[in-house]
C-alpha positions as CSV (number, residue, x, y, z in Angstrom):
1,M,108.4,-150.6,75.4
2,K,111.7,-150.3,74.1
3,R,111.9,-146.6,75.5
4,V,111.6,-148.6,78.6
5,I,113.9,-151.2,78.4
6,I,116.5,-149.0,77.5
7,L,115.8,-146.4,80.1
8,A,116.0,-149.3,82.6
9,L,118.9,-150.6,81.1
10,L,120.8,-147.2,81.1
11,I,119.6,-146.5,84.6
12,I,121.7,-149.9,85.6
13,V,124.7,-149.0,83.8
14,L,125.0,-145.7,85.3
15,S,124.5,-147.0,88.4
16,G,127.3,-149.2,88.7
17,C,129.3,-146.9,87.1
18,T,128.6,-144.6,90.1
19,K,129.2,-147.2,92.6
20,Q,132.8,-147.4,90.6
21,I,133.6,-144.3,90.8
22,A,132.2,-143.8,94.5
23,H,134.8,-146.8,95.6
24,E,137.8,-145.3,93.8
25,E,137.4,-142.1,95.5
26,L,136.7,-143.9,99.2
27,R,140.2,-145.4,98.7
28,Q,142.6,-143.9,101.3
29,P,146.0,-144.1,100.5
30,S,148.2,-146.8,102.3
31,P,150.6,-146.2,105.1
32,R,153.6,-146.4,102.1
33,E,152.0,-144.5,99.8
34,K,151.4,-141.9,102.3
35,A,155.2,-142.2,103.5
36,S,156.4,-142.0,99.6
37,V,154.3,-138.2,99.6
38,Q,155.7,-137.1,102.7
39,L,159.4,-138.3,101.7
40,T,158.4,-136.6,98.1
41,Q,157.7,-133.1,99.4
42,K,160.5,-133.3,101.9
43,G,162.9,-134.2,98.2
44,K,161.4,-131.1,96.6
45,Q,161.9,-129.1,99.7
46,L,165.9,-130.2,99.4
47,L,165.8,-129.6,96.2
48,N,164.4,-126.0,96.6
49,E,167.6,-125.4,99.0
50,G,169.8,-126.1,96.5
51,K,171.0,-129.9,98.0
52,P,170.0,-132.2,95.2
53,D,172.4,-135.2,96.8
54,N,170.4,-134.7,99.8
55,A,166.9,-134.4,97.7
56,I,168.2,-137.8,95.5
57,R,168.6,-140.1,98.5
58,L,164.9,-139.6,99.8
59,L,163.5,-139.2,96.6
60,E,164.8,-142.9,95.8
61,Q,163.6,-144.1,99.6
62,A,160.1,-142.6,98.1
63,I,160.3,-144.6,95.1
64,G,161.2,-147.9,97.1
65,L,157.9,-147.3,99.1
66,N,155.2,-146.5,96.3
67,P,157.3,-147.1,92.3
68,N,153.6,-145.3,91.2
69,N,154.5,-142.2,92.3
70,G,154.9,-140.0,89.1
71,Q,155.6,-136.5,91.0
72,C,158.5,-138.4,92.7
73,Y,160.0,-139.2,89.5
74,F,159.6,-135.9,88.3
75,Y,161.7,-134.4,91.4
76,L,164.2,-137.0,90.7
77,S,164.7,-135.6,86.9
78,Q,165.0,-132.4,88.5
79,A,167.8,-133.4,90.9
80,W,169.6,-134.9,88.2
81,L,169.3,-132.5,86.0
82,R,171.0,-129.9,88.6
83,K,173.7,-131.9,89.0
84,G,174.3,-131.8,84.9
85,I,174.0,-135.7,84.5
86,Y,171.5,-135.6,81.7
87,S,171.1,-139.0,81.0
88,E,169.6,-139.8,84.9
89,A,167.5,-136.6,84.1
90,K,166.3,-138.2,81.1
91,E,165.5,-141.6,81.8
92,F,163.7,-140.0,85.3
93,N,161.7,-138.0,83.3
94,R,160.3,-140.6,81.0
95,L,159.7,-142.7,83.9
96,A,157.6,-139.4,85.3
97,E,155.8,-139.5,82.2
98,I,154.3,-142.9,82.5
99,Y,152.7,-142.6,85.7
100,L,151.3,-138.8,85.3
101,K,150.2,-139.3,81.5
102,D,146.6,-138.6,82.9
103,D,147.2,-135.6,84.5
104,K,147.5,-132.3,81.9
105,N,149.6,-129.8,84.1
106,W,151.7,-132.1,85.2
107,M,152.4,-133.4,81.3
108,I,153.1,-129.4,80.7
109,R,155.5,-129.5,83.9
110,L,157.1,-132.7,82.2
111,E,157.5,-131.3,78.5
112,K,159.0,-128.0,79.9
113,Q,161.7,-130.6,82.1
114,A,162.2,-132.4,79.1
115,N,162.8,-129.4,76.5
116,Q,165.2,-128.0,79.5
117,I,167.1,-131.6,79.7
118,E,167.5,-131.6,75.9
119,R,168.8,-127.6,75.6
120,M,171.2,-128.0,78.6
121,G,172.6,-131.9,77.0
122,N,173.2,-130.5,74.1
123,N,175.2,-127.3,75.5
124,A,177.1,-129.5,77.5
125,P,180.8,-130.6,77.3
């Protein structure tokens, strides 16, 4: 009898968990979130083209649309790093870590970026 009760409770708990997971997976990004992602991608492209000032303008707009966009903070850090403004690069790296802490791959990238900021900042005049 105890096994039946435990099994029934387990089924109830697990069914609630799957509904929550399914609900989270079905949630569509808002228009602001979509626009933020698009601006972030364009900012990344501008960085790759060697245009950090233009990238910063777009990435700041992306943050204004969605302040939870951790990837945007990463690219802002990268832009400031390319400009040689290490205090800004360090701060945006810190913010990116807050929003990307649950993503192992991004955390590896953030650690590499932080090391680069530290190295370059220490070698600055």
